VOPA-649311 format. One record per atom (N, C-alpha, C, CB): residue number from 1; x, y, z. Coordinates in Angstrom, 1 decimal, padded with zeros to 4 digits. Last residue first. Glycine has a CB too. Layout:
# VOPA-649311
num:east:north:up
NUM:X:Y:Z;
...
END
This chain:
# VOPA-649311
num:east:north:up
78:-031.4:031.3:022.4;
78:-031.5:032.6:021.7;
78:-032.8:033.3:022.1;
78:-031.6:032.4:020.2;
77:-028.9:029.2:023.5;
77:-030.2:029.8:023.8;
77:-030.3:031.2:023.2;
77:-030.4:029.9:025.4;
76:-027.3:027.8:020.6;
76:-027.3:028.3:022.0;
76:-028.7:028.9:022.2;
76:-026.2:029.3:022.2;
75:-027.2:024.9:018.7;
75:-027.8:026.2:018.9;
75:-027.7:026.6:020.3;
75:-029.2:026.3:018.3;
74:-026.4:022.3:018.2;
74:-025.4:023.2:018.7;
74:-025.9:024.7:018.9;
74:-024.2:023.2:017.8;
73:-028.3:020.8:017.0;
73:-028.2:020.7:018.5;
73:-027.2:021.7:019.1;
73:-027.9:019.3:018.9;
72:-030.2:021.2:014.4;
72:-029.0:021.7:014.8;
72:-029.0:021.7:016.4;
72:-028.7:023.1:014.3;
71:-031.7:018.0:013.5;
71:-031.8:019.4:013.8;
71:-030.4:019.9:014.4;
71:-032.9:019.7:014.9;
70:-032.3:015.5:011.0;
70:-031.6:016.0:012.1;
70:-031.8:017.5:012.3;
70:-030.1:015.7:011.9;
69:-033.7:013.7:009.4;
69:-034.4:014.8:010.0;
69:-033.7:015.4:011.1;
69:-035.8:014.4:010.4;
68:-030.9:012.9:007.3;
68:-032.2:012.6:007.8;
68:-032.9:013.9:008.3;
68:-032.2:011.6:008.9;
67:-028.2:015.0:007.8;
67:-028.6:013.6:007.6;
67:-029.9:013.3:008.2;
67:-027.5:012.7:008.3;
66:-026.9:017.7:006.1;
66:-027.9:017.3:007.1;
66:-028.3:015.8:006.7;
66:-029.2:018.2:007.0;
65:-024.0:019.6:005.8;
65:-024.7:018.4:005.4;
65:-025.6:018.0:006.5;
65:-023.6:017.3:005.2;
64:-022.9:022.7:004.4;
64:-023.5:022.0:005.5;
64:-024.2:020.7:005.0;
64:-024.5:022.9:006.2;
63:-019.8:023.0:002.7;
63:-021.2:022.9:002.6;
63:-021.8:022.2:003.8;
63:-021.7:022.2:001.3;
62:-017.1:025.1:003.7;
62:-017.6:023.8:003.4;
62:-019.1:023.8:003.4;
62:-017.1:022.8:004.4;
61:-016.1:027.7:004.3;
61:-016.5:027.4:002.9;
61:-017.0:026.0:002.7;
61:-015.3:027.6:002.1;
60:-017.3:029.6:006.8;
60:-016.6:028.3:006.7;
60:-017.0:027.8:005.3;
60:-016.9:027.3:007.8;
59:-018.9:031.6:005.9;
59:-017.7:032.0:006.6;
59:-016.7:030.7:006.6;
59:-018.0:032.3:008.1;
58:-020.1:031.4:002.5;
58:-020.1:031.0:003.9;
58:-018.8:031.5:004.5;
58:-020.3:029.5:004.0;
57:-019.9:031.8:-000.2;
57:-020.5:032.9:000.6;
57:-020.4:032.6:002.1;
57:-021.9:033.1:000.1;
56:-018.8:029.5:-001.4;
56:-018.0:030.7:-001.3;
56:-018.6:031.8:-000.4;
56:-017.7:031.2:-002.7;
55:-018.9:026.3:-000.5;
55:-019.8:027.4:-000.6;
55:-019.0:028.7:-000.4;
55:-021.0:027.3:000.5;
54:-017.9:023.3:-002.1;
54:-017.6:024.5:-001.4;
54:-018.6:025.6:-001.6;
54:-016.2:025.0:-001.8;
53:-019.3:021.4:-003.6;
53:-018.7:021.0:-002.3;
53:-018.4:022.2:-001.5;
53:-017.4:020.2:-002.6;
52:-020.3:022.5:-005.9;
52:-021.2:021.7:-005.1;
52:-020.6:021.3:-003.7;
52:-021.6:020.5:-005.8;
51:-018.1:023.7:-007.1;
51:-019.0:024.6:-006.4;
51:-020.1:023.8:-005.6;
51:-019.7:025.5:-007.3;
50:-014.9:022.4:-006.7;
50:-016.2:022.1:-007.1;
50:-017.2:022.9:-006.4;
50:-016.5:020.6:-007.0;
49:-012.1:024.7:-007.0;
49:-012.9:023.7:-006.3;
49:-014.3:023.5:-006.9;
49:-012.9:024.0:-004.8;
48:-009.9:025.1:-009.8;
48:-011.0:025.7:-008.9;
48:-011.7:024.5:-008.3;
48:-011.9:026.5:-009.8;
47:-006.5:024.0:-009.5;
47:-007.8:024.0:-010.2;
47:-008.8:024.6:-009.2;
47:-008.3:022.6:-010.7;
46:-003.0:024.6:-010.1;
46:-004.2:024.5:-009.2;
46:-005.5:024.6:-010.0;
46:-004.2:025.6:-008.2;
45:-000.6:022.6:-011.7;
45:-001.5:023.7:-011.9;
45:-002.7:023.6:-010.9;
45:-002.0:023.9:-013.3;
44:000.7:020.3:-011.7;
44:001.1:021.2:-010.7;
44:000.2:022.5:-010.7;
44:002.5:021.7:-010.8;
43:-001.2:017.3:-012.3;
43:-000.4:018.4:-012.7;
43:-000.2:019.4:-011.6;
43:-001.1:019.2:-013.9;
42:-001.8:013.9:-013.0;
42:-001.6:015.0:-012.0;
42:-000.8:016.1:-012.5;
42:-001.1:014.4:-010.7;
41:-002.5:011.6:-014.3;
41:-002.8:012.9:-014.9;
41:-002.7:014.0:-013.9;
41:-004.2:012.8:-015.5;
40:000.2:009.1:-014.3;
40:-001.1:009.7:-013.8;
40:-001.3:011.1:-014.4;
40:-001.0:009.9:-012.2;
39:001.4:006.1:-015.5;
39:001.5:007.6:-015.5;
39:000.1:008.1:-015.0;
39:001.8:008.1:-016.9;
38:003.2:003.3:-014.6;
38:001.9:003.9:-014.6;
38:002.1:005.4:-014.6;
38:001.0:003.4:-013.4;
37:005.2:001.0:-016.3;
37:005.2:002.3:-015.6;
37:003.8:002.9:-015.7;
37:006.2:003.3:-016.2;
36:005.5:-002.5:-015.7;
36:005.0:-001.4:-016.5;
36:005.0:-000.1:-015.6;
36:003.6:-001.7:-017.0;
35:007.5:-005.4:-015.9;
35:007.1:-004.3:-015.1;
35:006.6:-003.2:-016.1;
35:008.2:-003.7:-014.3;
34:007.6:-009.0:-015.7;
34:007.5:-007.7:-016.5;
34:007.0:-006.6:-015.7;
34:006.7:-007.9:-017.8;
33:009.6:-011.8:-014.8;
33:008.6:-010.7:-014.5;
33:008.7:-009.6:-015.5;
33:008.8:-010.3:-013.0;
32:011.7:-013.5:-015.4;
32:010.3:-013.9:-015.8;
32:009.3:-012.8:-015.5;
32:010.0:-015.2:-015.0;
31:014.0:-012.6:-014.2;
31:013.8:-012.3:-015.6;
31:012.4:-012.7:-016.1;
31:014.8:-013.0:-016.5;
30:014.1:-013.5:-011.6;
30:013.6:-012.2:-011.8;
30:013.4:-011.9:-013.3;
30:014.6:-011.2:-011.2;
29:013.0:-017.0:-011.4;
29:014.0:-016.0:-011.5;
29:013.4:-014.6:-011.9;
29:015.1:-016.3:-012.7;
28:010.7:-018.3:-008.9;
28:011.3:-018.2:-010.3;
28:012.3:-017.1:-010.3;
28:010.2:-018.0:-011.3;
27:010.4:-020.4:-006.3;
27:010.7:-019.0:-006.6;
27:011.4:-018.9:-008.0;
27:011.7:-018.3:-005.5;
26:010.1:-023.1:-006.2;
26:009.0:-022.3:-005.8;
26:009.2:-020.8:-006.2;
26:008.8:-022.4:-004.3;
25:012.5:-024.2:-007.2;
25:011.2:-024.7:-007.7;
25:010.1:-023.7:-007.4;
25:010.9:-026.1:-007.0;
24:014.5:-022.9:-005.8;
24:014.4:-022.6:-007.2;
24:013.1:-023.2:-007.8;
24:015.6:-023.2:-007.9;
23:014.1:-024.1:-003.3;
23:013.8:-022.7:-003.4;
23:013.7:-022.3:-004.9;
23:014.8:-021.8:-002.8;
22:015.1:-026.7:-003.9;
22:013.7:-026.5:-003.4;
22:013.2:-025.0:-003.6;
22:013.5:-026.9:-002.0;
21:017.8:-026.1:-004.4;
21:016.9:-026.6:-005.5;
21:015.4:-026.5:-005.1;
21:017.2:-028.1:-005.7;
20:018.6:-025.1:-001.9;
20:018.8:-024.3:-003.1;
20:017.8:-024.8:-004.2;
20:020.2:-024.4:-003.6;
19:018.1:-027.3:-000.1;
19:017.4:-026.0:000.0;
19:017.5:-025.1:-001.2;
19:018.0:-025.2:001.2;
18:020.0:-029.1:-001.2;
18:018.5:-029.4:-001.2;
18:017.7:-028.1:-001.1;
18:018.2:-030.4:-000.1;
17:022.4:-027.8:-000.6;
17:022.0:-028.1:-002.0;
17:020.5:-028.4:-002.1;
17:022.8:-029.3:-002.5;
16:022.3:-027.7:002.2;
16:022.3:-026.4:001.4;
16:021.9:-026.7:000.0;
16:023.7:-025.8:001.5;
15:022.4:-030.4:002.8;
15:021.2:-029.6:003.2;
15:021.2:-028.3:002.4;
15:021.3:-029.3:004.6;
14:024.9:-031.1:001.8;
14:023.7:-031.7:001.2;
14:022.5:-030.9:001.6;
14:023.6:-033.2:001.7;
13:026.5:-029.6:003.6;
13:026.5:-029.3:002.1;
13:025.3:-029.9:001.4;
13:027.8:-029.9:001.5;
12:025.8:-030.8:006.0;
12:025.5:-029.4:005.8;
12:025.5:-029.0:004.3;
12:026.6:-028.5:006.6;
11:026.8:-033.4:005.6;
11:025.3:-033.2:005.9;
11:025.0:-031.7:005.6;
11:024.9:-033.6:007.3;
10:029.5:-032.8:005.4;
10:028.8:-033.4:004.3;
10:027.3:-033.2:004.4;
10:029.1:-034.9:004.3;
9:030.0:-031.8:008.0;
9:030.3:-030.9:006.8;
9:029.5:-031.5:005.6;
9:031.8:-030.8:006.5;
8:029.5:-034.1:009.5;
8:028.7:-032.9:009.7;
8:028.9:-031.9:008.5;
8:029.3:-032.2:011.0;
7:031.4:-035.9:008.5;
7:030.0:-036.2:008.2;
7:029.1:-034.9:008.5;
7:029.5:-037.3:009.1;
6:033.7:-034.6:009.4;
6:033.5:-034.8:007.9;
6:032.0:-035.1:007.6;
6:034.4:-036.0:007.4;
5:033.4:-034.8:012.1;
5:033.5:-033.5:011.5;
5:033.2:-033.6:010.0;
5:034.9:-032.9:011.7;
4:033.4:-037.5:012.5;
4:032.2:-036.7:012.9;
4:032.2:-035.4:012.2;
4:032.2:-036.6:014.4;
3:035.9:-038.2:011.6;
3:034.7:-038.7:010.8;
3:033.4:-038.0:011.2;
3:034.5:-040.2:011.1;
2:037.5:-037.1:013.5;
2:037.6:-036.6:012.1;
2:036.4:-037.1:011.3;
2:038.9:-037.1:011.4;
1:036.7:-038.7:015.7;
1:036.6:-037.3:015.7;
1:036.6:-036.7:014.3;
1:037.7:-036.7:016.6;
END
């Protein structure tokens, strides 16, 4: 009974040591990495929208986009 317990503890310790060394082979330490800070050119000041995208004279300020020879199918009977 005591030899079974001792051998189980010994096998567990050997397994933990093997796992530790295998993980150290594949995973390097955190000191090997370098980090850089990325700064963006975003400001809190609002800017005017692009006039090619927005139509200020329209009720809906977005520009209408036509693809190919499409016609307006949303027209009601006039």
